[in-house]
C-alpha positions in Angstrom: 15.4 -23.6 -39.2 18.9 -23.3 -41.3 17.4 -25.8 -44.0 14.4 -23.3 -44.4 16.6 -20.6 -44.7 18.9 -22.2 -47.5 15.9 -22.6 -49.2 14.1 -19.3 -49.0 17.6 -17.9 -50.5 17.3 -20.4 -53.2 16.3 -18.1 -56.1 14.1 -20.9 -57.7 12.6 -21.6 -54.2 11.7 -17.7 -53.7 10.5 -17.2 -57.7 7.8 -20.3 -57.5 6.7 -19.1 -54.2 6.2 -15.5 -55.1 4.1 -16.5 -58.0 1.9 -18.5 -56.2 1.6 -16.0 -53.7 1.0 -12.8 -55.6 -1.4 -15.3 -58.1 -3.6 -16.3 -55.2 -3.3 -13.1 -53.5 -4.5 -11.6 -56.5 -7.7 -14.1 -57.0 -8.3 -13.5 -52.7 -8.3 -9.8 -53.2 -10.7 -9.9 -56.3 -12.7 -12.3 -54.2 -13.0 -9.8 -51.1 -14.2 -7.2 -53.7 -16.6 -9.1 -55.2 -17.9 -10.4 -51.6 -18.3 -6.9 -50.1 -19.5 -5.0 -53.2 -22.3 -7.8 -53.9 -22.7 -8.0 -49.9 -23.8 -4.5 -50.1 -25.7 -4.9 -53.1 -27.7 -8.0 -51.8 -28.8 -5.8 -48.6 -26.6 -7.4 -45.9 -26.8 -4.7 -43.1 -24.3 -5.9 -40.4 -20.6 -5.6 -41.1 -19.7 -8.8 -39.0 -22.1 -10.8 -41.7 -19.8 -9.4 -44.3 -16.7 -10.3 -42.5 -18.0 -14.1 -41.7 -19.0 -14.4 -45.5 -15.6 -13.2 -46.3 -13.9 -15.3 -44.0 -15.4 -18.6 -45.3 -14.3 -16.8 -48.7 -10.4 -17.0 -47.2 -10.6 -20.5 -45.5 -11.9 -21.9 -49.3 -9.3 -20.2 -51.0 -6.5 -20.5 -48.4 -7.1 -24.1 -48.3 -7.4 -24.6 -52.0 -3.7 -22.7 -52.5 -1.9 -24.8 -49.8 -3.9 -28.2 -51.2 -3.8 -27.4 -54.9 0.0 -26.3 -54.5 1.0 -29.2 -52.4 -0.3 -31.5 -55.1 0.6 -29.7 -58.3 4.4 -29.3 -56.5 4.5 -33.0 -55.3 3.6 -34.1 -58.7 6.3 -32.0 -60.4 8.7 -32.3 -57.9 8.4 -36.1 -58.3 8.7 -35.8 -61.9 11.8 -34.2 -61.8 13.0 -36.1 -59.4 12.7 -39.3 -61.7 13.7 -37.7 -64.9 17.0 -37.0 -62.5 17.2 -40.6 -61.6 17.0 -41.9 -65.4 19.6 -39.7 -66.4 21.8 -40.5 -63.5 20.7 -44.3 -63.0 20.3 -44.0 -59.1 17.6 -44.2 -57.0 17.7 -40.4 -55.3 15.0 -41.5 -52.4 16.0 -40.1 -49.0 18.8 -37.8 -50.5 19.7 -34.3 -50.0 18.2 -33.4 -53.3 14.8 -35.4 -52.3 14.6 -33.8 -49.2 15.0 -30.1 -50.6 12.3 -30.7 -53.1 10.3 -31.7 -50.6 11.2 -28.7 -48.4 10.7 -26.5 -51.0 7.3 -27.7 -52.0 6.4 -26.7 -48.0 7.3 -23.2 -48.4 5.3 -23.0 -51.8 2.3 -24.4 -50.6 2.4 -22.0 -47.4 3.1 -18.9 -49.5 0.3 -20.1 -51.9 -2.0 -20.3 -49.0 -1.1 -17.2 -47.5 -1.4 -14.8 -50.6 -5.4 -15.2 -50.7 -5.7 -15.0 -46.6 -3.8 -11.4 -47.1 -6.0 -10.6 -50.1 -9.3 -11.4 -48.4 -8.8 -10.3 -44.6 -7.5 -6.8 -45.6 -10.3 -5.6 -47.5 -12.9 -6.8 -44.6 -11.2 -4.7 -41.8 -13.5 -1.9 -42.6 -16.4 -4.2 -41.9 -15.3 -4.8 -38.3 -15.7 -1.0 -37.5 -19.5 -1.0 -39.1 -21.3 1.4 -37.0 -18.3 2.7 -35.2 -16.5 4.7 -37.8 -18.3 3.6 -40.9 -21.5 3.5 -42.4 -22.3 -0.1 -44.7 -21.7 2.1 -47.7 -18.4 3.5 -46.3 -17.3 0.3 -45.3 -17.8 -1.2 -48.6 -16.1 1.6 -50.3 -12.9 1.5 -48.1 -12.8 -1.9 -48.3 -12.9 -1.6 -52.2 -9.9 1.0 -51.6 -7.8 -1.0 -49.7 -8.4 -4.4 -52.3 -7.5 -1.6 -55.2 -4.1 -0.9 -52.9 -3.2 -4.5 -52.2 -3.6 -5.1 -55.8 -1.5 -2.1 -56.9 1.4 -3.2 -54.2 1.2 -7.0 -55.9 1.9 -5.1 -59.4 4.4 -2.6 -58.3 6.2 -5.5 -56.8 6.1 -7.3 -59.9 7.2 -4.5 -61.9 9.9 -3.5 -59.6 11.5 -7.2 -59.7 11.1 -7.4 -63.5 12.7 -3.9 -63.8 9.3 -2.3 -65.1 8.0 0.8 -64.2 6.5 -0.3 -60.9 3.5 2.6 -61.0 2.4 1.2 -64.3 2.4 -2.4 -63.4 0.5 -1.3 -60.1 -2.4 0.5 -62.1 -2.3 -2.3 -64.0 -3.1 -4.7 -61.2 -5.3 -2.4 -59.3 -7.2 -1.8 -62.5 -8.8 -5.3 -62.1 -10.6 -4.4 -58.7 -12.3 -1.5 -60.2 -13.4 -4.1 -63.0 -14.7 -6.2 -60.3 -16.4 -4.1 -58.4 -17.9 -2.3 -61.6 -19.1 -5.6 -62.8 -20.7 -6.1 -59.7 -23.2 -3.1 -60.3 -24.7 -5.4 -62.9 -25.6 -8.2 -60.7 -29.0 -9.1 -60.0 -29.8 -8.1 -55.9 
């Protein structure tokens, strides 16, 4: 546990994990908006069906996030280790440096997989209340609103860490959700 805490305190590990989390969370949220608007426009009349479709997307994007980053970071960390070994003329297998790189890869992969899960699951929540609190249209509109809010939050966070205007950064990210919802209106269905 101490090793994980130490890695989480490492700015390089946090920075890479943050990028994967936000990037894949962005993808997941836009996917969720596309799914909910597409489901409504396609005539799906049951909120649980929309949730099931969305969860399928969450499984796919979550798995993709973990698996791809695991492989990407494995290759990148191995290449870095080889460069260091060549420069030092020594084998660094089973050293603290190699173990830290493996630990960082695990953290990066988990962050990459969690991002799309959050981005998809949050907008699906209104569909669990279909026929209780929301009509299907209302659930769709609330889901798009939640998705845009998640995107805004991602953007605002990025704006704050980069010392930009967090509101402008949030609006720029949130706008992507509105664009996806609007573009879905032109799909055949």
